[in-house]
C-alpha positions, 0 to 999 in steps of 0.5 A: 734145910739151907737149900729150902732157904735158899730156894724160898729166898730166891723166890721172895726175890723175884716177887720184890723185883716184879713189885718194884718194877710193877710200881711204876705204872700206879697212877691212880686206884684204878691202876692199883686194884685192876691195872688200868685194865691192860692186863694181857690174855698169857697173864689174865689166864694165869691169874684167873687160874692160881687164884682159883686153887690155892693151898686148900685144894692141894693139900686138904680137896685132893688127899680128903676127897680123893681117898673118900671118892677115888676116882669120882673126884675126876668130876669136880675136875671135870666142873672146874674145867668146863664149868670153873673156867671154859664157861666161865671165860666164854659166858662172862667175860666179855659182857662183864668187861664191857659192861664194868666199862661203860658204867665205870665200876672196878669193883663187884659192889661198885657195879651192882650199884650203878647197874640197879641205880642202888647206891645201897648196894655198896656198903651192903656189899661190901660188908659181906665180902669183908666178913666172909675174906677176912677169916678166909684170908686168916685160914691161908695164913694158918695153911701156909705156917703150918706147911713151912713150921714142918718144912723148914722147923720154923716157929709158927707165928714167925712164919706167919709174920714172914709170910704177911711181910712177903704178901704186904711188899709186892702187893702193896707196891705194885698193886694188881699189876705186880699180883697178875706178873707174880701170879704169871710167874707162880702159874709156871712153878705149879704148873711144873710141880704139878705134872712132876708130883703125877709123875712121881706117882704113877711111874712105880705103878707102871705108868699114867694109864696102868696108875688110872686103871688100878685106881678105877678098880672096885677094891680101890674105889668107894662107893659114892652111895655110902654116907659122908662124911666119914669119922676118920679118913681110915672109914671112909665108907661107914656111916655116920650117926643120924645127920649124915648125906649120901655121898653123891649128894656131897660130891655133886654139892662139891662140884656146883660149889667149886665150879658154878661158885666162881660165877659169883666171886669178887676174887674170881671176876675181877680178872675179867674186869682188868683183860686189855682188849676183848680179843684177848678173851679168847685166847685167855679163855683157852689158856686158862681151860688147859691150866685149870685141867692140868693143876686140877687134875692133876691134884684130884688125881694124884688124891685119888691114887692115895688108895694105891699106896694107902690101906684102911690100916696104914691111912692118916687119920688126919685126912688133911695129912694124907696128900703130905704123907703120900709125897714124904713117903713116895717122893725123893727128898729133893721133890719136897723143895718143889712142892713147898713153892707149888703150895706157897705159889698157889697160896700167895696167889689166893691171898693177895686176891683175897686182900686187895678185894677185901681193902678195896671193899672197906676203902672204895665201896664202904667208905666211897674213897674212889669217886669219878672226879678224884680217881686220879688223887694219889692219896687215894692209892696211898689209902687203899695201900694202908688198908691193904696192910691193915687187912694183912695184919688183921688177917695175921693177928686172926690166924695166929689164935687157933680158933676153930670157927675160921675154919668153918668159916672159911668153908662156907665162904664160897657159898655165902660169897657166890650166894650172895653175888651169882644172881644179881651178877650173872641176871644184871649181866644178861636181863633187861628187867633184872631190877632192885627188889629182885637183885636184893632178895637173891642177896638176901636168900643166898646169905641167909641159906649159907649162914642158917643151914651151915648152922642147922647141919653142921659140918656134915652138910657144908657142901649141901648148904652152899650149892643150895645157897647158890642155887636158890637164889637163881630162882628167887631173882626172877620170880621177885623181879618179875612181880615188881616194878621194872627198871628204868628204861632209860638207865636200861638202855645205857646199861646194856648199849650196843656193842661197837663195831669188831675193830673199834672191840679190839682197839679197847 
């Protein structure tokens, strides 16, 4: 107990020191939100990776999906690494960095409004971001609260308040620059923790290769043709009543949501806005891809190993308890301190990005805090800091009530956000013919599909609903744009201005 508190105390002290040092670099809203576009490749890559993977993946998804799909969950890993990391950086980073700089946009709503010459995009997009990130943030607090309550024996509400104070201190003082530096530190913790976790689980099985062979055997490889989701963790291959979906469709949907979804999530694309130079993108892409391979691969592989340690009679009935119980049973006591830091680091990184993006959506986009003429006004930074604090407080208040719809909204948030923004964002970056009617049609298609199908299909169909919400707008937008008036060509020429020479690019 004393050791755990001491380690957490040291961890918090490091975060505060980083925040105080970062505060000296904040002069305006752009500095606070995107670190003045001065973030290097290593820090950018770690910020991307730590925002990508949170406690939901480490504790919930790794255990539930690992038990339900076995080694088939490695298809999710392949999608996260190749699509969510490698292709996202390869396709989006350079164009995003160049175009947002040219349009002087620092948020997703601001970029869409400038790209399509549609000011109403800002409050509309800001409302979507705020609505779907607030319960997501509250859910992260709930997960952290339960984790610390179990490991340290502290009251759930006090833990939530404590976590809110930590988040508020290093985010409000240091802004995005502090977030990126702490993400780098927390990313190192995650890498070491996941590598240790995999080693501790495979060594009793005879090593990595032997563990992979055993986990891939017929007895430990659930059939993905079976209906999903299971009634309980122990009946992972049993069919539900009417309304269940085949496992292969759920697995494919999860690959799409967790991999392609990052192409439209504001908290993920923000990482491309802030990178220092175009020349930094390639090394950042390589680092981010390697980080994703280790983190996602280690987490989902560990979940798949649950079949080698549990039977249908001994596996926890609550799928969310599979990974905690597995680690408690199969790893030494000292590792509980490390895994506590790993999950804390993953969640804090994600939480800070959610708070920053949601607060900026309200202050910068909904109420027009940042204007071209007052960006250097110190009051703008003060107001943005205050709104970050308000957002954190609301999240904690919501999380203090055990309301089940919060969990549901957290699950559909990726589908709703990516469904709303992916098509307008991607087509806006690459297609000159993309126009306002097409972007609006795509946004409403994604949002309505996600919410409507979730209501109709409920929990069993959430992954399928999310995947459809992302894919349908990609088909709707080119059709509507092609049938309506093209955008102003002078504006399009400014948006798609030819890039400068390599030497000038590297100097940016």
